[in-house]
C-alpha positions as CSV (number, residue, x, y, z in Angstrom):
1,M,0.1,-0.2,0.2
2,S,1.3,3.8,-0.6
3,V,0.2,7.0,0.4
4,K,-0.1,9.7,-2.7
5,S,1.6,13.1,-2.0
6,A,2.6,16.0,-3.6
7,A,6.0,15.0,-3.0
8,A,6.7,11.1,-3.8
9,S,5.0,7.9,-2.4
10,A,5.9,6.4,0.5
11,P,5.3,2.9,2.3
12,F,2.4,2.5,4.6
13,A,4.6,1.7,7.4
14,P,3.4,-0.5,10.4
15,F,2.1,1.4,14.1
16,S,1.8,0.2,17.5
17,G,-1.9,-0.7,18.8
18,P,-5.2,-0.7,17.1
19,F,-5.3,2.6,15.4
20,V,-4.1,5.8,15.2
21,I,-5.4,9.2,14.2
22,G,-4.2,11.5,11.2
23,T,-5.3,14.3,9.5
24,V,-6.2,13.5,5.6
25,S,-8.4,15.3,2.8
26,A,-9.8,13.4,-0.8
27,S,-8.7,15.0,-3.9
28,G,-9.6,19.0,-3.5
29,G,-11.3,18.2,-0.3
30,A,-10.9,19.9,3.3
31,A,-9.0,18.2,5.3
32,F,-10.6,16.3,8.3
33,P,-9.2,13.8,11.3
34,G,-9.3,10.4,10.3
35,L,-9.1,7.1,12.3
36,V,-6.7,4.8,10.8
37,A,-6.5,1.4,11.1
38,P,-3.4,-0.9,10.8
39,D,-4.6,-2.2,7.5
40,G,-4.9,0.9,6.0
41,R,-8.6,1.9,6.3
42,V,-9.9,5.3,7.3
43,L,-12.7,6.5,9.0
44,D,-13.8,10.3,8.8
45,L,-14.2,11.1,12.6
46,R,-17.0,13.8,11.7
47,A,-19.3,11.6,10.4
48,A,-18.3,8.8,13.0
49,L,-18.7,11.1,15.5
50,G,-21.5,13.1,14.3
51,E,-19.8,16.1,14.4
52,P,-19.5,17.6,11.0
53,A,-17.0,20.7,12.1
54,L,-14.8,18.3,14.4
55,T,-10.9,19.1,13.8
56,T,-7.9,16.9,14.9
57,L,-7.5,20.0,17.5
58,V,-10.9,19.9,18.7
59,L,-10.5,16.0,19.3
60,L,-7.7,16.4,21.2
61,E,-8.9,19.1,23.3
62,R,-11.9,16.4,24.3
63,W,-9.0,13.4,24.4
64,D,-10.1,12.1,27.6
65,E,-14.0,12.1,26.6
66,I,-13.5,10.8,22.9
67,L,-10.7,8.6,23.4
68,P,-13.2,5.1,24.6
69,R,-15.2,6.0,21.2
70,L,-11.9,5.7,19.4
71,H,-11.6,2.5,20.5
72,A,-15.1,1.0,20.3
73,L,-15.2,2.7,16.2
74,A,-11.9,0.9,15.5
75,A,-12.9,-2.5,16.6
76,D,-16.2,-1.9,14.4
77,P,-15.5,-3.4,10.9
78,A,-18.9,-2.0,10.0
79,G,-18.2,1.5,9.3
80,A,-17.9,3.4,6.1
81,W,-14.3,3.3,6.2
82,L,-12.4,4.7,3.1
83,S,-9.0,3.5,1.7
84,L,-5.9,5.4,3.0
85,D,-4.3,4.7,-1.3
86,D,-7.6,7.7,-2.0
87,L,-6.4,10.1,0.3
88,R,-3.6,12.6,0.6
89,V,-1.9,12.7,4.6
90,H,-1.4,15.8,6.0
91,A,0.6,16.8,9.2
92,P,-1.5,15.4,11.9
93,V,-2.0,18.3,13.8
94,E,-1.6,22.0,13.5
95,P,-0.2,23.4,16.9
96,R,-0.3,26.6,18.8
97,Q,3.2,26.5,20.4
98,I,6.0,24.1,19.6
99,F,8.6,23.4,22.4
100,Q,12.0,21.7,21.6
101,S,14.2,20.0,23.8
102,G,18.1,20.9,22.6
103,A,21.1,18.7,23.3
104,N,19.2,16.0,25.0
105,Y,20.6,13.2,23.5
106,R,24.4,12.5,25.0
107,Q,26.2,11.3,22.1
108,H,24.5,13.6,19.4
109,V,25.8,16.4,21.3
110,I,29.2,14.9,21.7
111,D,29.1,14.9,18.0
112,L,28.3,18.3,17.2
113,A,30.8,20.0,19.6
114,V,33.4,18.0,17.7
115,A,31.5,18.8,14.2
116,H,31.7,22.3,15.3
117,R,35.1,22.7,16.5
118,A,37.6,25.1,15.4
119,P,40.4,24.2,13.5
120,D,42.8,25.7,15.8
121,A,41.4,24.7,19.1
122,P,43.6,23.2,21.7
123,G,43.6,19.9,22.6
124,T,42.9,16.5,20.9
125,V,39.6,15.4,19.2
126,E,39.6,12.5,22.2
127,E,40.0,15.2,24.9
128,A,37.3,17.6,23.5
129,R,34.7,14.5,23.4
130,A,35.5,13.3,27.2
131,E,35.0,17.1,27.8
132,V,31.4,17.8,26.4
133,A,30.9,13.9,27.9
134,A,31.6,15.4,31.3
135,V,29.2,18.8,30.5
136,M,26.5,16.3,29.6
137,D,26.7,14.4,32.9
138,K,26.6,17.1,34.9
139,R,23.6,18.6,33.3
140,A,22.0,15.1,34.0
141,A,23.1,15.2,37.4
142,E,21.6,18.9,37.9
143,D,18.6,17.9,36.5
144,L,18.2,21.2,34.0
145,P,16.6,20.3,30.6
146,Y,17.4,23.1,27.7
147,V,14.1,23.9,25.7
148,F,13.5,26.7,23.0
149,I,10.6,27.2,21.1
150,G,9.5,27.1,17.1
151,L,6.8,28.5,15.2
152,P,3.8,26.8,14.2
153,T,4.3,27.7,10.4
154,T,7.5,25.6,9.9
155,I,5.1,22.3,10.0
156,S,4.6,20.6,7.1
157,G,3.2,17.2,6.1
158,P,4.8,13.7,6.1
159,Y,5.4,13.1,2.5
160,D,5.3,17.1,1.2
161,D,8.6,18.4,-0.4
162,V,11.0,20.1,1.9
163,V,12.0,23.8,0.3
164,L,15.7,24.4,0.9
165,P,15.8,28.1,1.5
166,S,18.6,29.9,-0.7
167,W,20.4,31.2,1.9
168,A,20.4,28.3,4.1
169,E,24.1,27.0,3.5
170,K,24.3,24.0,5.5
171,P,20.8,22.8,5.9
172,D,20.7,19.3,8.2
173,W,18.2,16.8,9.3
174,E,16.9,16.0,12.9
175,L,14.5,13.1,13.0
176,E,12.9,13.2,16.8
177,V,10.3,12.0,18.6
178,A,7.6,14.7,19.5
179,A,4.8,14.2,22.3
180,V,1.4,15.6,21.5
181,I,-0.3,17.4,24.2
182,S,-4.1,17.0,25.3
183,R,-4.7,18.2,28.7
184,P,-3.5,21.9,29.5
185,A,-0.7,21.4,31.7
186,Y,0.8,24.0,34.0
187,R,3.2,23.4,36.8
188,V,2.8,19.7,36.6
189,T,5.1,17.4,38.5
190,V,7.0,14.6,36.3
191,E,4.6,11.8,38.0
192,E,1.6,14.1,36.6
193,A,2.9,14.7,33.5
194,L,2.6,11.8,30.8
195,D,-1.2,12.2,32.1
196,H,-1.1,15.3,30.0
197,V,0.1,13.5,26.8
198,A,-2.4,12.1,23.8
199,G,-0.2,10.3,21.9
200,Y,3.6,10.3,19.9
201,T,4.2,11.3,16.2
202,I,7.6,11.8,14.3
203,A,9.3,15.5,13.5
204,N,12.1,15.9,11.4
205,D,13.0,19.3,13.1
206,L,15.7,20.4,10.1
207,T,18.4,23.0,10.8
208,D,20.3,25.5,8.8
209,R,24.2,24.6,11.0
210,A,25.3,27.8,9.0
211,T,23.1,30.1,11.3
212,V,22.8,28.2,14.5
213,F,25.3,30.7,16.2
214,R,25.9,34.2,16.0
215,R,29.2,35.1,14.7
216,D,28.4,38.8,15.0
217,M,27.4,38.8,18.6
218,P,28.9,35.5,20.6
219,P,27.8,36.6,24.3
220,I,24.2,36.0,22.6
221,G,24.6,32.7,21.4
222,T,22.1,30.8,19.4
223,D,19.8,32.1,16.5
224,W,17.0,29.6,16.4
225,L,14.6,31.7,14.8
226,R,17.0,31.9,11.7
227,S,18.2,28.2,11.6
228,K,15.1,26.8,12.5
229,N,12.2,28.4,11.6
230,A,12.0,28.6,7.4
231,P,8.7,27.5,6.6
232,G,8.0,23.5,6.1
233,F,11.2,22.8,8.2
234,T,9.4,20.7,10.5
235,P,7.9,17.9,8.7
236,L,5.3,16.2,11.4
237,G,3.9,12.8,11.2
238,P,2.1,10.8,9.7
239,W,0.2,9.7,12.8
240,I,-1.0,10.6,16.2
241,V,-0.4,7.5,18.0
242,P,-2.1,7.1,21.6
243,A,-0.2,6.9,24.6
244,G,-1.3,3.8,25.5
245,S,0.0,2.1,22.3
246,I,3.4,2.9,23.1
247,A,4.4,0.8,26.1
248,D,7.8,3.0,26.5
249,P,8.9,6.0,25.4
250,S,12.0,5.8,26.3
251,D,12.7,2.6,24.5
252,L,11.8,3.4,20.4
253,R,14.3,3.3,17.6
254,V,14.9,6.4,15.7
255,T,16.1,5.8,12.2
256,L,16.6,8.3,8.9
257,K,17.7,7.5,5.8
258,L,19.0,9.8,3.3
259,N,18.8,8.5,-0.6
260,G,18.5,4.8,1.3
261,E,21.9,5.2,3.3
262,T,21.0,5.4,7.2
263,M,22.4,8.0,8.8
264,Q,20.8,7.9,12.1
265,D,19.8,4.9,13.7
266,E,19.6,5.1,17.6
267,S,17.5,4.4,20.3
268,T,15.7,7.0,22.5
269,N,17.2,5.7,25.7
270,D,20.1,7.9,24.9
271,M,17.8,10.6,25.8
272,I,19.5,12.5,29.1
273,F,15.8,13.8,30.0
274,G,12.8,11.5,29.1
275,V,9.1,12.8,28.1
276,A,7.8,13.0,31.7
277,R,10.7,15.5,32.7
278,L,10.3,17.5,29.6
279,V,6.9,18.4,30.0
280,S,7.1,19.1,33.6
281,Y,10.2,21.5,32.9
282,I,8.3,23.2,30.1
283,S,5.0,23.6,32.5
284,Q,7.0,25.3,35.1
285,T,7.3,28.3,32.9
286,A,4.8,27.9,30.1
287,R,0.9,26.7,29.9
288,L,0.8,23.8,27.5
289,L,-2.1,23.5,25.5
290,P,-4.2,20.5,23.7
291,G,-2.4,19.9,20.2
292,D,1.0,21.5,21.3
293,L,4.4,19.5,20.5
294,V,7.1,18.7,22.7
295,L,9.7,17.7,20.3
296,T,12.1,15.4,22.6
297,G,15.6,16.1,20.9
298,S,17.4,14.4,18.0
299,P,19.9,11.5,18.3
300,A,23.7,11.0,17.2
301,G,24.1,11.0,13.0
302,N,23.4,14.4,11.6
303,G,24.5,16.0,8.6
304,I,27.0,17.6,9.9
305,H,28.5,14.8,11.7
306,W,28.6,12.8,8.4
307,G,29.9,15.6,6.6
308,R,26.9,15.7,4.1
309,L,24.4,18.4,4.5
310,L,21.2,18.3,2.4
311,R,21.1,19.2,-1.0
312,D,18.6,19.3,-4.3
313,G,16.5,15.9,-4.6
314,D,17.5,14.5,-1.3
315,V,15.2,12.4,-0.2
316,M,14.7,11.8,3.4
317,D,13.0,8.6,5.0
318,G,12.3,8.7,8.6
319,S,11.0,5.8,10.8
320,V,10.5,5.8,15.1
321,T,9.3,2.3,16.2
322,G,5.6,2.0,16.6
323,L,5.0,5.3,14.8
324,G,5.0,4.8,11.3
325,A,7.5,6.6,8.8
326,Q,7.3,9.5,7.1
327,R,9.2,10.4,3.4
328,T,10.2,13.7,2.2
329,R,12.1,15.3,-1.1
330,C,14.4,18.0,-0.7
331,V,14.0,21.0,-3.4
332,A,16.0,24.2,-3.6
333,E,14.2,27.2,-3.4
334,E,15.3,28.6,-6.8
335,A,14.7,25.5,-8.7
336,R,10.5,25.6,-7.7
């Protein structure tokens, strides 16, 4: 089975659980929330729940109420099922807020530090790795995550083309797990945090490595607006997999292939701070809302590590255990 899209066809990848939630549309029609079965059948939840104006965001706002009904619908073969082959798959949700965890995979941070190391830096590469590893261990011991915010306009579909801006000199991939919020969360504890998570999806948090650091203002540090927030720089989805279908979000495999070659293939158990800690930490400052995304960081294996950045025509295949898979093609801005 394949999913038709504006970019390229992608295989229908298996997911965990009896169903997932997607946002889909028929040819020329409006997008709607769909319940997707493991065999690729799709149920229009507007009709199935008798709510013509239902959106995925509204669904998440009423997640606790509607979830039992979704399980019942998934178990009923008599519904008005559609074929996924006839539908376009969009990003599963349009978030109001995006919170992004940085430096959250130990090996990834070590690799980045070495890749950004100045040619005339003192000491050996091995000494640099040991120094950054000590910093990561200290961060874990001090229990202090690093989180910044992104723009909702970066969200694109899981099979859409990714436009590489003409100014982006070093565009890179960062595949990661994203938690999708259901209940509003403000100042929740770590123990309470996962009660506010509806489910999980896949995000590819693209970054232009050349603009991460403000070299004209070193004391200011990073420039996340410039390096991460170009339109469509966060392919999302394809699905929201209910949290109850993921036994342990800290035991998932994150894999990205570039033109068929594996570049990232790591476990989420290398995360310094897990989903619950990140949600709790963010909620101490900001109020998380239904549909918001918490990106948990990307593991080792980015392009800056390999010395191979994204360019026109590249195809990225990203998958996470139990969450399905996405495929996106890179298109240079001037080539459109």
